[in-house]
C-alpha positions in Angstrom: -45.3 1.3 -11.1 -47.2 5.5 -10.7 -47.1 4.8 -6.9 -43.6 4.8 -6.1 -43.6 8.1 -7.4 -45.8 9.0 -4.0 -44.1 6.5 -1.5 -41.6 8.4 1.0 -39.4 6.2 1.6 -36.8 6.5 4.5 -33.3 4.0 4.4 -31.2 2.9 7.9 -27.5 2.8 7.2 -25.6 4.8 3.5 -23.1 2.6 3.4 -22.2 -0.1 0.6 -26.1 -1.4 0.4 -28.4 1.6 1.5 -25.7 3.5 -0.7 -26.7 1.7 -3.8 -29.7 1.5 -2.8 -30.3 5.4 -2.3 -29.2 5.4 -5.8 -31.6 3.3 -7.4 -34.8 4.7 -5.4 -33.5 8.3 -5.1 -34.6 7.5 -9.4 -38.2 6.6 -8.6 -39.9 7.3 -5.5 -41.1 10.8 -4.3 -39.5 11.4 -1.7 -36.3 9.6 -0.4 -34.5 10.2 3.2 -31.3 8.9 4.3 -30.0 8.0 7.8 -26.7 7.7 8.6 -24.8 7.9 12.1 -21.4 9.5 12.7 -19.8 7.0 10.4 -17.4 8.2 7.6 -16.3 7.5 4.6 -12.5 5.6 4.0 -10.3 5.0 1.6 -11.8 0.9 1.6 -15.3 2.0 0.9 -14.3 3.4 -2.4 -14.4 0.0 -3.9 -17.3 -1.6 -3.4 -19.8 1.7 -2.0 -20.6 4.9 -4.5 -18.0 7.1 -3.2 -14.9 8.2 -4.7 -11.2 10.2 -2.6 -13.0 13.3 -2.3 -15.9 12.0 -0.2 -13.0 10.6 2.4 -13.3 11.6 5.9 -17.2 13.1 5.3 -19.8 11.9 6.8 -21.6 8.6 4.4 -25.1 10.9 4.6 -23.4 13.4 2.9 -20.9 12.2 0.5 -24.3 9.6 -1.0 -26.2 13.4 -1.0 -23.3 14.5 -2.9 -23.4 11.8 -5.4 -26.7 11.8 -6.5 -26.9 15.7 -7.8 -29.9 17.3 -9.1 -31.8 14.6 -6.7 -33.8 15.6 -4.1 -33.0 13.4 -1.2 -32.7 14.5 2.8 -29.6 12.6 4.7 -29.5 13.6 8.6 -26.5 12.2 10.4 -27.8 10.4 13.4 -28.6 6.7 13.6 -32.2 5.3 12.9 -34.2 4.5 15.1 -33.9 8.4 16.6 -36.0 10.5 18.7 -35.5 13.7 16.2 -36.9 11.3 13.3 -40.6 13.3 13.5 -41.5 11.1 10.7 -43.2 8.4 9.7 -42.1 6.5 5.8 -44.2 4.4 4.0 -41.8 2.3 4.4 -38.3 2.0 5.7 -35.0 0.4 4.1 -32.9 -1.4 6.8 -29.3 -1.9 5.6 -27.2 -1.7 8.8 -24.5 -4.5 9.6 -25.9 -4.7 13.5 -28.6 -7.4 14.6 -28.6 -4.8 17.0 -28.7 -2.1 15.5 -31.6 -4.4 13.2 -33.7 -5.0 16.3 -34.1 -1.5 16.6 -35.1 -1.2 13.3 -37.6 -3.8 13.6 -38.8 -2.1 16.8 -39.7 1.3 16.2 -41.3 -0.2 12.9 -43.3 -2.3 14.7 -44.5 0.7 17.3 -45.5 2.8 13.9 -46.8 0.0 11.6 -44.6 0.4 9.5 -43.5 -1.9 7.2 -39.7 -2.9 6.0 -37.2 -4.2 4.0 -34.0 -5.5 5.6 -30.6 -6.7 3.4 -28.1 -8.5 4.7 -24.3 -8.5 3.6 -22.5 -11.8 4.0 -19.3 -12.3 1.5 -20.6 -13.2 -1.8 -24.4 -14.0 -0.5 -27.0 -11.1 -0.6 -29.8 -11.0 2.2 -33.6 -9.6 0.9 -36.4 -10.0 4.1 -39.6 -8.2 3.1 -41.8 -7.6 6.3 -45.4 -6.1 6.2 -46.6 -4.4 9.1 -48.3 -7.1 10.6 -44.9 -9.6 10.4 -43.1 -7.1 12.5 -43.2 -8.6 15.9 -42.6 -12.6 13.8 -39.5 -10.9 12.2 -38.4 -9.9 15.6 -38.2 -13.1 17.4 -36.5 -14.2 14.3 -33.9 -12.2 14.1 -30.3 -13.7 15.5 -28.0 -11.6 17.8 -25.2 -10.5 16.8 -22.7 -13.1 18.6 -24.8 -15.3 16.6 -23.9 -14.6 13.1 -21.3 -15.4 12.1 -18.5 -12.6 10.3 -17.6 -13.1 6.5 -15.6 -10.4 5.2 -16.2 -9.8 0.9 -14.6 -11.3 -1.5 -13.4 -10.0 -4.4 -16.4 -10.4 -6.4 -19.1 -9.8 -3.3 -17.0 -6.7 -2.3 -17.5 -5.4 -6.3 -21.0 -6.9 -6.8 -23.4 -6.9 -3.8 -23.7 -3.5 -3.1 -25.2 -3.2 -6.5 -26.8 -6.2 -6.6 -29.0 -5.3 -3.2 -29.4 -1.9 -4.5 -31.2 -3.3 -7.8 -33.1 -5.7 -6.2 -34.6 -2.9 -3.1 -35.9 -1.3 -6.1 -37.5 -3.9 -8.1 -38.9 -5.3 -4.6 -40.5 -2.1 -3.3 -41.7 -1.3 -7.2 -43.7 -4.9 -6.6 -45.1 -4.0 -4.0 -46.7 -1.7 -5.3 -47.9 -3.6 -8.2 -49.3 -5.3 -5.7 -47.0 -8.7 -5.6 -46.6 -10.8 -2.8 -42.9 -10.6 -2.0 -41.1 -13.3 -0.6 -40.6 -13.3 3.1 -37.0 -14.1 2.9 -34.3 -14.4 -0.7 -30.8 -15.6 -0.4 -28.8 -14.9 -3.4 -25.0 -16.1 -4.3 -23.9 -13.4 -5.9 -20.4 -14.5 -6.9 -22.7 -17.9 -8.5 -25.0 -15.5 -10.0 -27.6 -17.9 -7.9 -30.6 -17.9 -5.9 -29.9 -20.5 -2.7 -33.4 -20.2 -1.5 -36.6 -18.4 -0.8 -39.4 -18.3 1.7 -42.6 -16.7 2.0 -44.4 -16.5 4.8 -47.0 -18.6 5.0 -43.8 -21.3 5.4 -43.4 -22.3 9.4 -39.3 -22.2 8.8 -36.9 -19.7 8.6 -33.9 -20.8 6.9 
């Protein structure tokens, strides 16, 4: 959609989900801003994230910019949210692992009236949640704590394809949002089986 070229999008987290989302969005949106803290590229990241062995030891945000050669991307070496942000984007894409960090990002979006697209990766299962600005308080109240969520490692299929699938969906969902399409409250997809598990809408009372 032409409006994609006008969007300023902020991605919080430059690992598996955020890295591949950046590769999709950098080709579509007007301005892409990446936030990641002191997390550096490790050898284990080279199989499922957009990095190679030459990036090992570099900050993920910097390495991601290098992998997007020729595209205008702004990488900032801070965890989001931060007082150094100095911007209020059109939408925030949350690609962090910690639910404590997800809560902080949701709270910032709520305080600033910014819609959010949240991603979650567990094993071979991908979860996407689109939260309009007016629903952020409801989403924040429903977020679990880190100790309430099972830590599931990536399987062979998930490790290779989960981030790619999430990245493609982030771009597709934001394009549909620009078109005025109503997005699901939550979509759960088993990437290894190439199968939608469940989707819920904001009209439903129960969150899966």
